[in-house]
C-alpha positions as CSV (number, residue, x, y, z in Angstrom):
1,X,74.8,193.7,-15.0
2,X,77.6,191.7,-13.8
3,X,79.0,188.5,-15.4
4,X,75.2,186.9,-16.1
5,X,73.9,186.5,-19.3
6,X,70.3,187.1,-18.3
7,X,68.8,189.3,-15.6
8,X,65.6,189.8,-14.2
9,X,64.7,193.5,-14.0
10,X,61.7,194.5,-11.7
11,X,60.3,197.9,-12.6
12,X,59.0,200.2,-10.1
13,X,55.7,199.6,-11.3
14,X,55.6,195.6,-10.4
15,X,56.4,194.4,-14.2
16,X,59.0,192.5,-14.6
17,X,61.5,192.3,-17.4
18,X,64.5,190.0,-18.5
19,X,67.5,191.8,-19.7
20,X,70.1,190.1,-22.3
21,X,73.6,191.1,-21.5
22,X,75.6,190.6,-25.3
23,X,79.0,190.9,-23.6
24,X,78.7,187.6,-22.0
25,X,79.3,184.7,-24.6
26,X,76.6,182.0,-24.6
27,X,77.3,178.6,-22.7
28,X,78.8,176.1,-24.8
29,X,76.4,173.7,-26.9
30,X,75.1,170.8,-25.1
31,X,76.6,167.6,-26.4
32,X,74.1,165.4,-28.6
33,X,74.3,161.8,-27.3
34,X,73.4,159.0,-29.9
35,X,71.3,156.5,-28.5
36,X,71.7,153.1,-29.8
37,X,69.0,151.9,-32.2
38,X,65.9,150.4,-31.1
39,X,65.2,146.9,-31.9
40,X,62.1,145.9,-34.0
41,X,60.6,142.5,-32.9
42,X,59.2,141.2,-36.5
43,X,56.9,138.1,-36.2
44,X,56.6,135.6,-39.1
45,X,54.1,132.9,-38.8
46,X,54.5,129.5,-40.8
47,X,53.0,129.1,-44.0
48,X,51.1,125.9,-42.9
49,X,49.5,128.0,-39.6
50,X,48.5,130.5,-42.4
51,X,46.6,127.8,-44.6
52,X,45.1,126.5,-41.4
53,X,43.7,129.8,-40.4
54,X,42.1,129.7,-43.9
55,X,40.3,126.4,-43.5
56,X,39.1,127.4,-39.9
57,X,37.4,130.7,-41.7
58,X,35.9,128.5,-44.1
59,X,34.8,126.1,-41.5
60,X,33.5,128.9,-39.2
61,X,31.8,130.6,-41.8
62,X,29.8,127.2,-42.7
63,X,29.0,126.8,-39.0
64,X,27.8,130.5,-38.8
65,X,25.4,129.9,-42.0
66,X,24.2,126.9,-40.7
67,X,23.2,127.6,-37.3
68,X,23.5,131.3,-36.7
69,X,24.2,130.9,-32.8
70,X,26.0,133.8,-30.8
71,X,29.1,131.4,-30.3
72,X,29.4,130.9,-34.0
73,X,29.4,134.5,-34.5
74,X,32.3,135.2,-31.9
75,X,33.9,132.4,-33.4
76,X,33.8,133.6,-37.0
77,X,35.0,137.2,-35.7
78,X,37.9,135.7,-33.7
79,X,39.2,133.7,-36.6
80,X,39.0,136.0,-38.9
81,X,41.0,138.8,-36.8
82,X,43.4,136.0,-36.1
83,X,44.0,135.3,-39.8
84,X,44.6,138.6,-40.5
85,X,47.0,138.9,-37.7
86,X,48.7,135.8,-39.3
87,X,49.6,138.1,-42.1
88,X,50.9,140.8,-40.4
89,X,54.7,141.3,-39.3
90,X,53.8,143.6,-36.3
91,X,54.8,142.4,-33.0
92,X,51.3,143.5,-32.0
93,X,49.6,140.6,-34.1
94,X,50.9,138.1,-31.1
95,X,48.2,139.6,-29.0
96,X,45.3,138.4,-31.2
97,X,46.5,134.9,-31.8
98,X,47.1,135.0,-27.5
99,X,43.6,136.3,-27.4
100,X,41.9,133.7,-29.7
101,X,43.7,131.2,-27.8
102,X,42.7,131.9,-24.6
103,X,39.0,132.3,-25.8
104,X,39.1,128.9,-27.4
105,X,40.6,127.1,-24.5
106,X,37.7,129.0,-22.1
107,X,35.2,127.6,-24.2
108,X,36.2,124.0,-23.3
109,X,34.0,124.6,-20.4
110,X,30.6,125.8,-21.8
111,X,30.9,123.2,-24.3
112,X,31.6,120.6,-22.1
113,X,28.7,121.8,-19.6
114,X,26.2,122.1,-22.6
115,X,27.4,119.0,-24.3
116,X,27.8,120.5,-27.8
Protein backbone atom coordinates (compact mmCIF):
# COMPACT_ATOMS: atom_id res chain seq x y z
CA UNK A 1 0.00 0.00 0.00
CA UNK A 2 1.84 3.03 -1.29
CA UNK A 3 0.73 6.60 -0.91
CA UNK A 4 -2.96 5.94 -1.48
CA UNK A 5 -5.49 6.16 1.32
CA UNK A 6 -7.88 3.54 -0.09
CA UNK A 7 -6.86 0.48 -2.06
CA UNK A 8 -9.12 -2.06 -3.75
CA UNK A 9 -7.99 -5.63 -3.03
CA UNK A 10 -9.28 -8.52 -5.12
CA UNK A 11 -9.11 -11.88 -3.34
CA UNK A 12 -8.35 -15.15 -5.20
CA UNK A 13 -11.97 -16.28 -4.85
CA UNK A 14 -13.09 -13.22 -6.87
CA UNK A 15 -14.46 -11.14 -3.98
CA UNK A 16 -13.39 -7.53 -3.63
CA UNK A 17 -12.39 -5.69 -0.44
CA UNK A 18 -11.34 -2.09 0.19
CA UNK A 19 -8.28 -1.53 2.35
CA UNK A 20 -7.73 1.63 4.40
CA UNK A 21 -4.22 3.03 5.02
CA UNK A 22 -4.18 5.00 8.28
CA UNK A 23 -0.68 6.33 7.63
CA UNK A 24 -1.88 8.50 4.76
CA UNK A 25 -3.60 11.65 6.11
CA UNK A 26 -7.13 12.39 4.91
CA UNK A 27 -7.61 15.10 2.29
CA UNK A 28 -8.35 18.58 3.62
CA UNK A 29 -12.05 19.31 4.16
CA UNK A 30 -13.87 20.93 1.30
CA UNK A 31 -14.62 24.61 1.55
CA UNK A 32 -18.28 25.28 2.24
CA UNK A 33 -19.56 27.88 -0.14
CA UNK A 34 -22.15 30.24 1.27
CA UNK A 35 -24.84 30.92 -1.31
CA UNK A 36 -26.59 34.26 -1.23
CA UNK A 37 -30.03 34.09 0.37
CA UNK A 38 -32.85 33.33 -2.05
CA UNK A 39 -35.33 36.12 -2.47
CA UNK A 40 -38.99 35.56 -1.71
CA UNK A 41 -41.62 37.33 -3.74
CA UNK A 42 -44.45 38.50 -1.53
CA UNK A 43 -47.65 39.81 -3.05
CA UNK A 44 -50.10 42.01 -1.21
CA UNK A 45 -53.43 42.88 -2.77
CA UNK A 46 -55.17 46.21 -2.28
CA UNK A 47 -57.99 46.23 0.34
CA UNK A 48 -60.44 47.58 -2.25
CA UNK A 49 -59.78 44.53 -4.44
CA UNK A 50 -60.42 42.26 -1.46
CA UNK A 51 -63.68 44.10 -0.72
CA UNK A 52 -64.81 43.78 -4.32
CA UNK A 53 -64.05 40.06 -4.16
CA UNK A 54 -66.50 39.74 -1.23
CA UNK A 55 -69.16 41.54 -3.27
CA UNK A 56 -68.50 39.17 -6.18
CA UNK A 57 -68.83 36.14 -3.86
CA UNK A 58 -72.21 37.38 -2.66
CA UNK A 59 -73.46 38.22 -6.16
CA UNK A 60 -72.26 34.93 -7.66
CA UNK A 61 -73.80 33.06 -4.70
CA UNK A 62 -77.13 34.77 -5.39
CA UNK A 63 -76.85 33.89 -9.10
CA UNK A 64 -76.11 30.28 -8.17
CA UNK A 65 -79.07 30.11 -5.79
CA UNK A 66 -81.47 31.64 -8.32
CA UNK A 67 -80.45 30.02 -11.61
CA UNK A 68 -78.36 26.91 -10.77
CA UNK A 69 -76.76 26.85 -14.22
CA UNK A 70 -73.41 25.11 -14.77
CA UNK A 71 -71.82 28.45 -15.63
CA UNK A 72 -72.96 29.82 -12.25
CA UNK A 73 -71.34 26.87 -10.46
CA UNK A 74 -68.07 27.46 -12.33
CA UNK A 75 -68.22 31.19 -11.61
CA UNK A 76 -68.90 30.61 -7.90
CA UNK A 77 -66.02 28.15 -7.55
CA UNK A 78 -63.64 30.51 -9.35
CA UNK A 79 -64.61 33.59 -7.35
CA UNK A 80 -64.38 31.74 -4.01
CA UNK A 81 -60.91 30.42 -4.89
CA UNK A 82 -59.87 33.86 -6.11
CA UNK A 83 -61.09 35.48 -2.89
CA UNK A 84 -59.05 32.96 -0.91
CA UNK A 85 -56.01 33.71 -3.04
CA UNK A 86 -56.42 37.44 -2.45
CA UNK A 87 -55.86 36.85 1.26
CA UNK A 88 -52.65 34.85 0.71
CA UNK A 89 -49.25 36.50 0.54
CA UNK A 90 -47.72 33.52 -1.25
CA UNK A 91 -46.41 34.25 -4.73
CA UNK A 92 -48.42 31.35 -6.19
CA UNK A 93 -51.68 33.18 -5.39
CA UNK A 94 -51.24 35.23 -8.56
CA UNK A 95 -51.84 32.03 -10.56
CA UNK A 96 -55.38 31.68 -9.23
CA UNK A 97 -56.17 35.31 -9.94
CA UNK A 98 -54.78 35.06 -13.49
CA UNK A 99 -56.68 31.80 -14.12
CA UNK A 100 -59.93 33.46 -13.06
CA UNK A 101 -59.18 36.45 -15.27
CA UNK A 102 -58.49 34.22 -18.29
CA UNK A 103 -61.66 32.19 -17.73
CA UNK A 104 -63.73 35.36 -17.29
CA UNK A 105 -62.23 36.81 -20.48
CA UNK A 106 -62.98 33.65 -22.44
CA UNK A 107 -66.60 33.60 -21.19
CA UNK A 108 -67.31 36.74 -23.19
CA UNK A 109 -67.58 34.66 -26.36
CA UNK A 110 -70.26 32.20 -25.10
CA UNK A 111 -72.17 35.03 -23.47
CA UNK A 112 -72.26 36.93 -26.77
CA UNK A 113 -73.19 33.83 -28.80
CA UNK A 114 -75.88 32.70 -26.35
CA UNK A 115 -77.04 36.32 -25.77
CA UNK A 116 -76.89 35.99 -22.00
